[in-house]
Each structure stands twice: as structure tokens, then as C-alpha cells.
C-alpha positions as CSV (number, residue, x, y, z in Angstrom):
1,X,12.5,-18.7,8.3
2,X,9.6,-17.3,10.0
3,X,10.0,-13.2,10.9
4,X,7.3,-11.2,12.8
5,X,6.1,-8.7,11.0
6,X,4.3,-5.5,13.2
7,X,2.3,-3.1,10.9
8,X,1.3,0.6,12.8
9,X,-1.0,3.8,11.8
10,X,-2.6,3.5,8.5
11,X,-0.8,0.1,7.6
12,X,-2.1,-1.5,10.6
13,X,-5.5,-0.6,9.1
14,X,-5.1,-1.4,5.6
15,X,-4.4,-4.5,6.7
16,X,-7.0,-5.2,9.2
17,X,-4.5,-6.7,12.3
18,X,-1.0,-5.4,13.3
19,X,0.6,-8.5,12.9
20,X,1.7,-10.8,10.0
21,X,3.7,-13.6,10.2
22,X,5.6,-14.0,6.9
23,X,7.6,-17.1,5.4
24,X,11.2,-15.8,4.2
25,X,14.1,-17.9,2.6
26,X,17.5,-18.7,4.6
27,X,19.2,-15.8,4.4
28,X,16.3,-13.2,3.5
29,X,17.7,-9.2,3.4
30,X,15.3,-7.0,4.6
31,X,14.3,-5.8,0.9
32,X,13.5,-9.4,0.4
33,X,10.9,-9.0,3.7
34,X,9.8,-5.7,2.2
35,X,9.2,-7.4,-1.6
36,X,7.2,-9.8,-0.2
37,X,4.7,-7.7,1.8
38,X,4.6,-5.1,-1.1
39,X,3.3,-8.2,-3.4
40,X,0.1,-8.6,-0.2
41,X,-2.9,-7.4,-1.9
42,X,-4.1,-5.8,1.8
43,X,-0.9,-3.9,1.9
44,X,0.3,-3.2,-1.7
45,X,-2.0,0.2,-2.8
46,X,-0.4,1.3,0.9
47,X,3.2,0.5,0.8
48,X,2.9,2.0,-2.8
49,X,1.8,5.8,-1.0
50,X,3.1,6.1,2.0
51,X,7.5,6.1,3.3
52,X,8.2,3.3,5.8
53,X,11.1,3.2,7.8
54,X,12.1,-0.5,8.7
55,X,13.2,-1.5,11.6
56,X,14.8,-4.9,13.3
57,X,14.6,-6.1,16.7
58,X,14.0,-2.1,17.8
59,X,16.4,-0.8,15.7
60,X,15.9,0.9,12.4
61,X,18.3,-1.3,9.8
62,X,19.0,-1.1,5.8
63,X,17.9,-2.9,3.0
64,X,20.6,-5.3,3.2
65,X,20.1,-5.8,6.7
66,X,20.2,-9.5,7.3
67,X,17.2,-11.3,8.9
68,X,17.2,-13.9,11.3
69,X,14.2,-17.0,12.4
70,X,12.2,-15.7,14.7
71,X,12.8,-11.6,13.9
72,X,10.6,-8.5,14.3
73,X,10.3,-6.8,11.7
74,X,7.9,-3.4,11.7
75,X,6.6,-1.3,9.2
76,X,7.0,2.6,10.6
77,X,5.1,4.9,9.3
78,X,6.5,8.5,9.0
79,X,5.5,10.1,12.8
80,X,4.3,14.1,12.3
81,X,3.6,15.0,15.7
82,X,1.1,12.6,16.3
83,X,-1.8,13.5,13.0
84,X,-1.5,11.6,10.3
85,X,-0.6,13.5,6.7
86,X,-0.1,12.1,3.6
87,X,1.5,13.9,0.1
88,X,2.7,12.5,-3.0
89,X,3.4,14.8,-6.1
90,X,4.1,12.5,-9.3
91,X,3.4,11.5,-13.0
92,X,1.0,8.5,-12.2
93,X,-2.9,9.2,-11.9
94,X,-5.0,10.0,-8.7
95,X,-7.7,8.7,-7.1
96,X,-10.3,10.3,-5.4
97,X,-11.6,7.1,-3.1
98,X,-8.2,5.9,-2.7
99,X,-6.9,8.9,-1.3
100,X,-10.3,9.4,1.2
101,X,-10.3,5.8,2.6
102,X,-6.4,6.8,3.5
103,X,-7.8,9.4,5.4
104,X,-10.7,7.0,7.4
105,X,-10.3,7.1,11.1
106,X,-12.8,5.4,13.6
107,X,-12.5,9.0,15.5
108,X,-13.7,10.5,12.1
109,X,-17.6,11.2,11.7
110,X,-17.4,13.6,8.3
111,X,-14.4,13.3,5.4
112,X,-14.5,16.2,2.6
113,X,-12.6,16.3,-0.8
114,X,-11.8,18.2,-3.2
115,X,-10.8,17.8,-6.8
116,X,-9.5,19.5,-9.0
117,X,-10.0,19.1,-13.3
118,X,-8.6,21.0,-16.1
119,X,-11.7,23.2,-17.5
120,X,-12.3,24.6,-20.9
121,X,-8.6,22.8,-22.8
122,X,-7.7,20.2,-24.0
123,X,-4.8,19.4,-21.5
124,X,-3.2,21.2,-18.5
125,X,0.5,20.7,-18.1
126,X,2.1,20.9,-14.3
127,X,5.6,21.4,-14.1
128,X,6.7,21.2,-9.8
129,X,9.8,21.3,-8.1
130,X,8.8,18.2,-6.7
131,X,10.8,17.9,-3.5
132,X,10.2,21.3,-2.2
133,X,6.4,20.9,-3.2
134,X,5.8,17.7,-1.7
135,X,7.7,19.2,2.0
136,X,5.3,22.1,1.6
137,X,2.3,20.9,0.7
138,X,3.0,18.4,4.3
139,X,3.9,21.5,6.3
140,X,0.8,22.9,5.5
141,X,-1.3,19.8,6.0
142,X,0.2,19.3,9.6
143,X,-0.6,23.0,10.0
144,X,-4.6,22.8,9.2
145,X,-4.4,19.7,11.6
146,X,-4.0,21.2,14.3
147,X,-5.4,24.2,13.7
148,X,-8.9,22.5,12.5
149,X,-8.4,19.2,14.7
150,X,-8.3,17.2,12.0
151,X,-8.4,13.2,12.3
152,X,-5.7,13.2,9.3
153,X,-5.2,15.3,5.9
154,X,-3.5,13.6,2.9
155,X,-3.3,15.7,-0.6
156,X,-1.6,15.0,-4.1
157,X,-1.1,16.6,-7.1
158,X,-0.3,15.6,-10.8
159,X,3.4,16.7,-12.7
160,X,3.0,16.4,-16.5
161,X,-0.3,17.0,-19.6
162,X,-3.4,16.3,-17.0
163,X,-6.5,15.2,-19.9
164,X,-9.3,17.7,-19.4
165,X,-11.7,15.2,-17.3
166,X,-8.1,13.7,-15.5
167,X,-7.9,14.8,-11.6
168,X,-4.8,17.1,-11.1
169,X,-4.7,17.6,-7.5
170,X,-6.5,16.1,-4.6
171,X,-7.3,17.0,-1.5
172,X,-9.1,15.1,1.4
173,X,-9.3,15.7,5.2
174,X,-11.0,13.9,7.4
175,X,-12.0,15.6,11.9
176,X,-14.3,14.5,14.3
177,X,-17.8,17.1,12.9
178,X,-18.4,18.3,9.4
179,X,-17.5,22.3,10.0
180,X,-13.8,21.3,10.9
181,X,-13.3,19.0,7.9
182,X,-15.3,21.6,5.1
183,X,-12.4,24.4,7.2
184,X,-9.7,22.0,7.3
185,X,-10.4,21.1,3.2
186,X,-10.1,24.5,2.7
187,X,-7.9,26.0,3.5
188,X,-5.6,23.1,2.8
189,X,-6.4,23.2,-1.0
190,X,-6.3,27.4,-1.0
191,X,-2.7,27.9,0.3
192,X,-1.1,24.5,-2.0
193,X,-2.8,26.6,-4.5
194,X,-0.6,29.7,-3.3
195,X,2.5,28.1,-1.2
196,X,3.8,24.5,-3.7
197,X,5.6,25.4,-6.2
198,X,3.4,24.2,-9.2
199,X,2.7,25.5,-12.2
200,X,1.0,25.0,-15.7
201,X,0.7,25.7,-18.5
202,X,-2.2,25.2,-21.5
203,X,-2.0,22.5,-23.8
204,X,-3.3,23.3,-27.0
205,X,-5.2,21.0,-29.4
206,X,-6.4,17.7,-28.6
207,X,-5.5,15.8,-25.0
């Protein structure tokens, strides 16, 4: 059977189109459809980084919801007052290039990034109250978007050991002009360092 998959916001931009026709086995569920979409190269990275809700025929649906031929499946990214904000706190390595791409927008003429790394030590070990950190960082980014007129903002922070030379925290913002982008990025990283419940300790010896 074939279902229609609609994409919005960052997912549409990454896929380069707003709609995909997905062929599934009869009796497939929302979870089966998501597994197929996550294997598509144009969507895999975005779906790994963006938490989406699934709607079937304009109603939010659970993973076990059964699909039928002709159904409309919509992938709905987070809505945060109209701005595009991405946050992740976790143990996986983080990429400045990937984060920068996440904030690219047609309306933005400037992208400013910040990358924090351990210095003068073998490694730093980060501990975080992950759920609170993500909520606090998301709130900071939303406020920066509103205050500085940003097009989009994103931040990621690692937890666990981070060796010398690897990134421990990344911030990327985009805006129509460079002045707003610089100001937004500066406020975002300064406040993340001050307000997010994330702690670090030096790891002695070789990383």
C-alpha cells in the first residue's frame, strides 16, 4: 500500500520537498513507517536530531496506529512560537558542520557558531541533569530568537568524557544580518554556561 508523507519546517528543508510517497506492507503501523523514513538518506540525520510528533489524517497518532492505503502521514517538528530551536544534551560526539546546517534559512544572511573544547587537560568529564538542561537551554534559545530577531538557533552539549580537541558544547544561530547573529550567539553561550545544570571535572592522565 502507499501512504502520503508530508514534511514541514526543518524536515522539508532537509528533504528538499514537502511530500514523499511511501510504500508499505499491508497492516503496517506508524512505527513501521517511521522505520522506513529513518532509513532514507535525506531524512536520517534530521530525524535523529529532531523530535517529531506523528499525525495520521490530521490527528496525532501513536506508534502502534495502523495505516491504510491513501492515508496522510505528517511529521510535525516542535513548534516554539514560530521560531526554529534545536537542543540536544547527550554522550554522542557533536558536529559543528551538522549543527550549522540545521540553522540555515532562506531569510538568513548570517550564521554565527561557537565551539567550546577542553584546553590544557587530557579530557573533561561532564555530568548533567539532562532533562532540565535541555529544557533550560531551549528556553534560553527561544528568548535569544525573540530578543535578537534570529531565524533559528541550535545548541548541543556533550556529557561524559570529552578528550582534548573534541567539542564539548556547540551553538549555532542564523539571522538576517551579522550583528543580530553575533549578539544572539554570544548571549546563548554565555547563558548556557551560567544557567544549564551541567558540571565538569578534569580527567587526569591521557584521554
